[in-house]
C-alpha positions in Angstrom: 264.0 289.7 47.2 261.2 291.5 45.3 262.7 290.5 41.9 262.6 286.8 42.8 259.1 287.0 44.0 258.0 288.9 40.9 259.8 286.3 38.7 258.0 283.5 40.4 254.7 285.3 40.1 253.8 284.5 43.7 254.4 280.8 43.4 256.0 279.8 46.8 257.6 276.6 45.5 259.3 278.5 42.6 260.6 281.2 45.1 262.2 278.5 47.1 263.7 276.8 44.1 265.2 280.1 42.8 266.7 280.9 46.2 268.3 277.4 46.3 269.9 278.0 42.9 271.2 281.4 43.9 272.7 280.0 47.1 274.5 277.3 45.1 276.0 279.9 42.8 277.2 282.1 45.7 278.8 279.1 47.4 281.1 278.6 44.5 283.5 281.2 45.8 283.9 279.3 49.0 285.0 276.1 47.3 288.6 274.9 47.6 289.9 273.7 44.2 293.2 271.8 44.1 295.4 273.1 41.3 298.5 271.1 40.4 301.0 272.5 37.9 302.3 270.0 35.3 305.9 271.0 34.8 309.1 269.3 33.8 311.1 268.5 30.6 309.4 265.1 30.5 305.9 266.7 30.3 305.5 266.7 26.5 302.3 267.7 24.8 301.4 264.0 24.5 301.7 263.5 28.2 299.9 266.6 29.2 297.0 265.9 26.8 296.7 262.4 28.2 296.6 263.7 31.8 294.0 266.4 30.9 291.7 263.9 29.2 291.8 261.5 32.1 291.0 264.1 34.6 288.4 265.7 32.4 286.7 262.4 31.4 283.3 263.9 31.4 284.0 267.1 29.5 285.2 268.2 26.1 288.3 266.3 25.1 291.6 267.9 24.2 293.7 267.0 21.2 297.5 267.3 20.9 297.0 270.0 18.3 294.7 272.0 20.6 297.3 272.3 23.3 300.1 273.2 20.8 297.8 275.8 19.2 296.8 277.2 22.6 300.4 278.1 23.4 300.7 279.9 20.1 297.4 281.7 20.4 298.5 283.1 23.8 301.0 285.2 22.0 299.2 285.5 18.6 295.4 285.4 19.1 294.8 285.6 15.3 296.5 282.2 14.7 293.3 280.2 14.9 291.1 282.7 12.8 293.9 282.8 10.2 294.0 279.0 10.0 290.2 278.8 9.9 290.1 281.2 7.0 292.4 279.0 5.0 290.3 275.9 5.9 287.2 277.6 4.7 288.7 278.6 1.4 289.6 275.0 0.7 286.2 273.8 1.9 284.6 276.2 -0.6 286.7 274.5 -3.3 285.5 271.1 -2.3 288.2 270.0 0.1 287.4 269.6 3.8 290.4 269.5 6.2 290.7 269.8 10.0 292.6 272.3 11.9 294.9 269.7 13.4 295.8 268.6 9.9 296.8 272.1 8.9 298.8 272.5 12.1 300.7 269.2 11.4 301.6 270.6 8.0 302.9 273.8 9.5 304.9 271.7 12.1 306.5 269.6 9.3 307.5 272.7 7.3 309.0 274.5 10.3 310.6 271.7 12.3 310.8 268.7 10.0 309.2 266.6 12.7 305.8 265.0 13.2 305.3 265.6 16.9 303.4 268.8 17.9 305.7 269.2 20.9 308.4 270.5 18.5 306.3 273.6 18.0 307.2 274.6 21.5 310.6 275.9 20.3 309.1 278.0 17.5 308.7 281.7 18.0 305.6 283.5 16.9 307.1 285.5 14.0 308.6 282.2 12.7 305.2 280.5 13.0 303.5 283.3 11.2 305.9 283.0 8.3 305.7 279.2 8.3 301.9 279.3 8.3 301.7 281.6 5.3 304.1 279.4 3.4 302.3 276.3 4.3 298.9 277.6 3.2 300.3 278.7 -0.1 302.0 275.3 -0.6 298.8 273.4 0.2 296.8 275.4 -2.3 299.7 274.9 -4.8 299.5 271.1 -4.2 295.7 270.9 -4.5 295.9 272.7 -7.9 298.7 270.4 -9.0 296.8 267.3 -7.9 293.8 268.5 -9.8 295.8 269.4 -12.9 298.0 266.4 -13.1 295.9 263.6 -11.5 292.4 264.9 -11.8 291.8 264.7 -8.0 289.5 267.7 -7.9 287.4 267.2 -4.8 287.6 265.8 -1.3 285.7 262.5 -1.9 288.6 261.4 -4.2 291.5 262.8 -2.2 293.0 260.0 -0.2 296.4 260.2 1.4 295.7 263.5 3.3 298.2 262.4 6.0 300.9 262.5 3.4 300.5 266.2 2.8 303.1 267.2 5.5 305.7 265.3 3.6 304.8 267.0 0.3 304.6 270.4 2.1 308.1 269.8 3.5 309.5 269.0 0.1 308.0 272.2 -1.4 309.5 274.1 1.5 313.0 273.0 0.3 312.2 274.4 -3.1 310.7 277.8 -2.2 307.2 276.5 -2.3 307.1 275.2 -5.9 308.3 272.1 -7.8 311.7 272.6 -9.2 310.8 270.7 -12.3 308.1 268.4 -13.8 310.2 265.3 -13.1 310.1 266.1 -9.3 306.4 266.7 -9.5 305.6 263.5 -11.3 307.8 261.3 -9.1 306.4 262.9 -5.9 302.9 262.1 -7.1 304.0 258.5 -7.9 305.0 258.3 -4.3 301.9 260.0 -3.1 299.6 257.6 -4.9 301.4 254.5 -3.7 301.5 255.9 -0.2 297.7 256.0 0.1 297.1 252.8 -1.9 299.2 250.8 0.6 298.2 252.7 3.8 301.6 254.2 4.4 300.3 256.6 7.0 297.6 254.6 8.7 298.1 253.2 12.2 301.2 254.7 13.9 301.0 257.9 11.8 303.7 259.9 13.6 306.2 257.0 13.2 305.8 256.8 9.4 305.7 260.6 9.1 309.0 261.0 10.9 310.6 258.3 8.7 309.4 260.1 5.6 310.3 263.5 6.8 313.8 262.3 7.5 313.9 260.7 4.0 312.7 263.8 2.2 315.3 265.9 4.1 318.1 263.5 3.3 317.4 262.6 -0.3 314.3 264.3 -1.6 311.7 262.4 -3.6 314.1 259.6 -4.6 314.7 258.7 -1.0 311.0 258.8 -0.3 310.3 256.3 -3.1 313.1 254.0 -1.9 311.8 254.1 1.7 308.3 253.2 0.7 309.6 250.5 -1.6 311.5 248.9 1.2 308.5 249.1 3.5 306.5 247.2 0.8 309.1 244.5 0.5 310.4 245.8 -2.8 307.0 245.8 -4.5 305.3 248.9 -5.8 302.8 247.7 -8.3 299.0 247.3 -8.6 297.7 243.8 -9.0 294.2 242.9 -10.2 293.2 241.6 -6.8 293.9 245.0 -5.3 290.7 246.2 -7.0 288.6 243.8 -5.0 287.7 246.5 -2.5 284.1 247.7 -2.4 282.3 251.0 -2.1 283.6 254.6 -2.4 285.6 254.1 0.8 288.1 251.8 -0.9 291.6 253.1 -1.5 291.1 252.2 -5.1 288.0 254.3 -5.7 290.2 257.5 -6.0 292.5 255.5 -8.3 289.6 254.6 -10.6 288.5 258.3 -10.6 292.0 259.4 -11.3 292.5 257.0 -14.2 289.2 258.1 -15.7 290.3 261.7 -15.6 293.9 261.4 -16.8 293.1 259.0 -19.7 290.1 261.0 -20.9 287.5 258.3 -20.3 284.5 258.9 -22.5 280.9 259.3 -21.4 279.0 256.2 -22.5 276.2 258.1 -24.0 277.8 261.1 -25.7 281.4 259.9 -26.2 282.6 263.3 -24.7 285.7 263.0 -22.5 284.8 263.3 -18.8 286.1 266.2 -17.0 285.3 268.4 -14.0 283.2 271.5 -14.4 281.2 270.3 -17.4 278.5 272.8 -18.4 274.8 272.0 -18.7 272.1 271.0 -16.3 272.6 267.3 -16.8 276.3 267.2 -17.4 277.7 266.8 -13.8 279.7 263.6 -13.3 278.0 260.7 -11.4 279.0 257.3 -10.2 277.3 254.5 -12.2 276.9 250.8 -11.4 277.6 249.0 -14.6 275.5 246.1 -13.3 272.5 247.7 -11.6 272.3 247.3 -7.8 268.7 246.1 -7.7 269.4 243.4 -10.3 272.4 242.1 -8.4 270.6 242.0 -5.1 267.8 240.2 -6.7 270.2 237.5 -7.9 271.7 237.0 -4.4 275.0 238.9 -4.7 276.4 240.4 -1.5 276.6 244.1 -0.7 280.4 244.0 -1.1 280.0 242.4 -4.6 277.3 244.9 -5.6 279.4 247.9 -4.6 282.7 246.5 -5.9 285.0 249.2 -7.3 285.2 247.2 -10.5 281.5 247.7 -10.9 281.9 251.5 -10.9 282.3 253.9 -13.8 281.6 257.6 -14.3 279.0 259.1 -16.5 277.2 262.4 -17.0 273.9 262.7 -15.2 272.1 262.6 -18.5 273.6 259.3 -19.6 273.1 257.9 -16.1 269.4 258.7 -16.3 269.1 257.2 -19.7 270.8 253.9 -18.7 269.0 253.8 -15.3 268.6 250.1 -14.2 268.9 248.5 -17.6 270.7 245.1 -17.9 274.3 245.4 -19.2 273.4 242.8 -21.9 270.7 245.2 -23.1 272.4 248.6 -23.0 276.1 247.8 -23.6 275.6 246.6 -27.2 273.9 249.9 -28.0 276.8 251.8 -26.7 279.2 249.7 -28.7 277.4 250.6 -31.9 276.7 254.3 -31.1 279.9 255.3 -29.3 282.8 253.1 -30.6 285.7 253.0 -28.2 283.7 254.3 -25.2 283.7 250.9 -23.4 287.4 250.5 -23.9 288.1 254.0 -22.6 286.4 253.0 -19.3 288.1 249.6 -19.2 284.8 247.8 -19.5 285.2 244.2 -20.9 283.8 244.0 -24.4 283.1 240.3 -24.4 279.2 240.1 -24.5 279.4 236.8 -22.6 280.5 238.8 -19.5 277.5 241.1 -19.7 275.1 238.5 -18.4 274.1 238.5 -14.7 275.3 234.9 -14.2 278.8 236.0 -15.4 279.0 239.0 -13.0 282.0 237.6 -11.0 283.9 236.8 -14.2 283.1 240.4 -15.4 284.6 241.8 -12.3 287.7 239.7 -12.6 288.2 240.8 -16.2 287.7 244.4 -15.4 290.2 244.2 -12.5 292.8 243.0 -15.0 292.2 245.9 -17.3 292.2 248.5 -14.4 295.5 247.1 -13.0 297.1 247.3 -16.4 296.0 250.9 -16.8 297.1 251.9 -13.3 300.6 250.4 -13.6 301.0 252.0 -17.0 300.2 255.5 -15.7 302.2 255.0 -12.5 305.2 253.9 -14.5 305.0 257.1 -16.6 304.9 259.2 -13.4 308.0 257.4 -12.2 309.8 257.9 -15.4 308.9 261.6 -15.6 306.5 263.9 -17.4 304.7 262.8 -20.5 302.0 264.3 -22.7 299.5 261.7 -21.4 296.8 263.1 -19.2 296.5 266.5 -17.5 299.2 269.0 -16.7 299.9 270.8 -13.4 299.4 274.5 -13.2 302.6 276.6 -13.3 301.8 278.2 -10.0 299.3 278.2 -7.2 296.3 279.7 -9.0 293.1 280.4 -7.1 291.3 277.1 -6.4 288.1 276.7 -8.3 284.8 275.7 -6.7 284.7 271.9 -7.3 281.5 269.9 -7.6 281.8 266.3 -6.4 280.1 263.5 -8.3 276.7 262.5 -6.9 277.0 259.7 -4.4 275.7 256.3 -5.5 273.5 255.9 -2.5 272.0 257.9 0.3 273.2 257.0 3.9 269.9 255.3 4.8 269.8 253.0 1.7 271.7 250.1 3.3 271.2 251.0 7.0 267.9 252.7 7.8 268.1 255.4 10.5 271.7 256.3 9.9 271.2 259.8 8.6 269.2 260.8 11.7 271.7 259.2 14.0 274.6 261.1 12.3 272.6 264.4 12.6 272.0 263.7 16.3 275.7 262.9 17.0 276.9 266.1 15.3 274.4 268.2 17.3 275.7 266.6 20.5 279.3 267.5 19.7 280.6 264.1 18.6 283.0 263.8 15.7 282.0 263.5 12.1 282.5 260.0 10.7 284.0 258.9 7.5 281.2 257.3 5.4 281.8 254.2 3.2 285.4 254.2 4.6 288.0 251.5 4.4 289.1 250.3 7.8 292.7 249.0 8.0 294.6 246.7 10.4 296.5 249.1 12.6 299.5 246.7 12.8 299.9 245.6 9.2 298.1 248.5 7.4 296.2 246.0 5.2 292.5 246.7 4.5 290.0 244.8 6.6 286.6 246.0 5.2 284.7 249.0 4.1 282.5 250.3 7.0 279.2 252.1 6.6 280.5 254.7 9.1 283.9 254.9 10.7 285.3 257.1 13.5 289.0 256.3 13.3 289.9 258.5 16.4 286.8 257.7 18.4 283.4 259.3 18.7 285.3 262.2 20.4 288.4 263.3 18.5 291.5 261.5 19.6 289.7 260.0 22.6 288.6 256.4 23.1 288.8 253.5 20.7 288.0 253.7 17.0 284.3 253.0 16.3 283.1 251.0 13.3 279.5 250.7 12.1 279.0 247.9 9.6 276.0 245.7 8.8 277.8 242.4 8.9 281.3 241.0 9.4 283.0 237.7 8.8 284.7 236.0 11.7 288.1 237.0 10.3 287.0 240.6 9.8 285.6 240.8 13.4 288.8 239.4 14.8 290.9 241.8 12.8 288.8 244.8 14.0 289.0 243.7 17.6 292.7 243.2 17.3 292.9 246.9 16.3 290.9 247.9 19.4 287.9 248.9 17.3 284.4 249.0 18.9 282.2 247.3 16.3 278.4 247.9 15.9 276.2 246.1 13.5 273.1 248.3 13.7 272.1 252.0 14.1 270.2 251.0 17.3 273.2 249.4 18.9 275.4 252.4 18.2 272.7 254.7 19.6 272.5 252.7 22.8 276.2 253.0 23.2 276.0 256.8 22.8 273.2 256.9 25.4 275.5 255.0 27.8 278.2 257.6 27.2 275.8 260.3 28.2 274.7 258.4 31.3 278.3 257.9 32.4 279.1 261.5 32.0 276.0 262.6 33.9 276.8 260.2 36.8 
């Protein structure tokens, strides 16, 4: 063919190669491909997805939500674009959610069930109406969580798996809270549900229990169901604040307490709030005892990044304090801004400000934080009060939220991590949770805070959970392995694992 010869510019070897490729393409039409229909009442979405992923082991994996949404898109092609538009609006406001998450909310609203297979009985007009109601309810909830609890961006919004329950409750009340008592008691349940990992592990089992509870008895039945699951105990204890890093369940609780109680900036005494004006007024996470000082004196990474060592400051104050010793800068704050330390639950005993008393300082602050948390949670349980923020009357347009500056860059504790994450995202792997708490899938109790965590595998809902953490104790390692987690202790080890995946898929 003249065109092939011209393309090869007279190179005989290239001409032969091009003809070989064309022949392989034309031979595709002669291949016999076995097609087996998967039919039958027992072939639920869960079963079909598992079959597909086993057969398609080398290609893009399918989630349960993908298959459920595909059936809907066949009759309503605009379903996915409509959902993506909603997801983008929330992302612009500081909250990043996944399409499967939104679909699970829609499913709960329309069917009262957690399994995606229930959507198979929903007609397109009903789905369109349910999707619109769900999007409005989620925006309403995000505004209410901001207004009442101060949870104003994604880094402090734990308990996302509980949203289908709250969406279902709003569905029973035409998309809005019937009264402030219901709102506060629901948020009491919501906070406790994420503090104790209610929806970790077997998510659909807990979701179905809670959906049944909210249908049968509203928020009161929800609270009672959670209390029974916790052995009758719904309270925060000082030791619960022993978690470390921003991935701990109790980091959002600390942020929430700082917002609802009007914690003061240690430099200016101004109550901390979102959207503060001024170049250096954005909120930042501050280590009360500087990281470098603690590492220098032999404290572990978990101790250095303990939640009880965190507080929130404006950027200006954070820069002024920098890496000063607490025994040097806390006395100045006591004199210049009376009451500021107490507003952030920072122990005022000077003996606890010395580096050799750091563990005692943490213990004392955990006591103060637990007391503050239980006090606020009790007020939520008992109903509305003038303390703290107030929820908006309706689902106003979400503001663009600015998250506090993170205390550390990804590479600070594990060199090469940022580049690895960029590489993985470009290759189509899932985005991990950074500084994320990993829980025991059986008990729901926290195991450790991982540097990076893929709870549903490197490819969504395929394979075992993947944990990247610099070090583990023997008990932590055993707990992770019992939860079928693949554990890696270095960036290089995880990169080699990824390379092996590519090699297996190419074979």
